[in-house]
N, C-alpha and C positions, 0 to 999 in steps of 0.2 A: 501958428496954425498953417502958414504957407508951407512949411516943411512937411507936414502930414498930408496935405493935399497932393503934392507932387508924387510921392510913392503910391498913393491910392489911385491917382490918375493912371499911372503906369500899370498897376495891377488890373485895372478895368480894361485898358487897351489889350494887354496880354490875354486876359480872359476872353475878350471878344474875338481875338484872332484864333484862339484855340477852339472856341465854339463854332466858328465859321469853317475851320479846317477839317473838323471831324466829318461833316457830311461830304466834303470834297474827297477825302481819302476813301470813305465808304463807297461813294459812287464810282470812283476810279477803280477800286478793287472789283466791284461788280462788273463794270464794263470790260475790264481787262480779262477777267475769268471767262466771260461770255465769248469774247473775240478769240481767246485761246482755244476754247472748246470747238467753235465753229471751224477754225483752221485745222484742228486735229482730226475732226470728223469728215471734213470735205474730201471726197474721193477724187476730185478733179485736179487739184493742184497740191503739190507738196512743197513746203518752204525749202527743203533741201535740194529740190530740182532747180530752183531759181537762184543763180549766184547773186550775191549782194553787190550793188554798185559801189565802187570805191577805189581807192588808190593802193590798197594793200594786195599782196600776193594772194591769188585765189579769188579775188573779186573781179566783177565785170568792170572793165576800164570805163570811166565816165566819157560819154560821147561829147563832142564839141563841134562847132563850125567856126572856121577861121578863113581869112583870105591869105593866099600865098603871095610870095614876092613876085610871081608872074600873073597876079590879079585873077586867080581862080578861087572860088569858094570850095572848100573841102570839108568833109566830116570824117571823123575817125571811123564811123560805121561804114563808110564807103569802101573800106579795106577789109571788111569781114571776109574770111576765107583765105587771107594771107597772114603771114607772120608780120608783125609790125615792130619796128624799133622806133620808139617815141622818145626823142632826145630834146631836152629843154636847155637852151643856151642863150647867150647874148653877145653882141659885138664887143662890149666893154669888159667881158669876162676873160681874164688871163688863162685859167685852166681850160676854158672852152676852146681857146685858140690852140692849146696843146693837142687836143684830140681831133682837130680838123682833118689832118692827113689820114688818120685811121678811118674816120667816117667816110671820107672821099673814096678811099680805096675799097672799102666794104660796099659802098653804094653801087659801084660798078658790077659787083658780083650778085647783087640781090635778085635780079630777075630770074636767074637760074635756080635760086633758092626759094622762089615763090614768096618773096618777102619785100617789104618796102620800108624806107627810112623817112620818117616825118621829123624834121629838125625844127622844132617850134622855137622861134626867136621870141623871147619874153622880156617884158619891161624895157623895151627898146623901140625906137621909132621905125615906122615902115620904111622910110627912106634909108636909114642906117642899115637895116637888114638887107635891103635890095642892093645897095652899093657894096656891102661886105661880101654878099654872095657872088656878085659879078666879079669883084676884084680877086676873089679866092677860087674862082672856078667851081663853085658849089652847084652840082647838078641835081641834088636831091630835092624833095618837096619841102619848101620852107614856109610853113604857116606862120603868121605874125600875130603875137598876143601882146600888144603894146601896153595894156594896163595890168597884165598878169592875172587875168581872170581864170584862164584855163590852168595856169600854174597853181592857182588856189584849189581847183578841183582835185589836183594831184598832190596837194600838200607839199609843194616844192619849197624848201627852206634854203637850198644852196644849189648853185649850178656849176658845172653841168650835172644834170640828173637824167638818167635814161631808164625807160620802162620797156620791157619786152612783153609783147602781148601776143597770145596765140590766135589761131584762126577763128576761134569762137568769141574773141574779144576779152579773154580773161588775162589778167596780169600774171605773168609767170616768174618774172625776175625784175629786180630793181638794182641799178648801180648809181651810187652817188659819187661824183668825182669823174675825172677824165679817163677815157680809154687811151692807153698809151700804145696799144698794138691792135692791129686788125684781127689777129688770132683770138684775142680775148672776146671781141665782139662776135666772131663766127662761132666760138665755143658756146657762148650764151644762146645764140640763135639756134644752134643745133640741139640744144637741150630743151627747146620748146616742143611739147607734145601736142 
């Protein structure tokens, strides 16, 4: 008798789940179809006019606030109207060290290109970032993301990773890995519309 009760108990649970799921699916379909209709009919806003926020090319770059190595709080949105090179790096990252010279030389040319370099130090201590910047003569803006929260917004899985963002805050290009020449950075910067 115990053997028969177990399958019967399972069938009762499965039936209850199905009975409860049917109204949820129906309500979801009704709600979804009404919200779709109201968006399509609305003359005020069009979904296509609003870029989606995200880390992919064509999406609005996620905004963030971080403290820089010179103790200033900055937001990505503070740089709207400028081209932005958003580079994620760490002091312990070998490939990041390879691209330091290219980034330093490009940084000197950015004011005439109406652009800015934000070199986000990620998953590293504030003190390490500050000491490294000073020892290597880095003069760019270095926001520090010690817990990697902003890196998560940008879906960073390896560093260095660099995002190129246009004047409207839209991601236009992504480079995973180090830049080995200044020309490669300038070329990507020039391709921002």
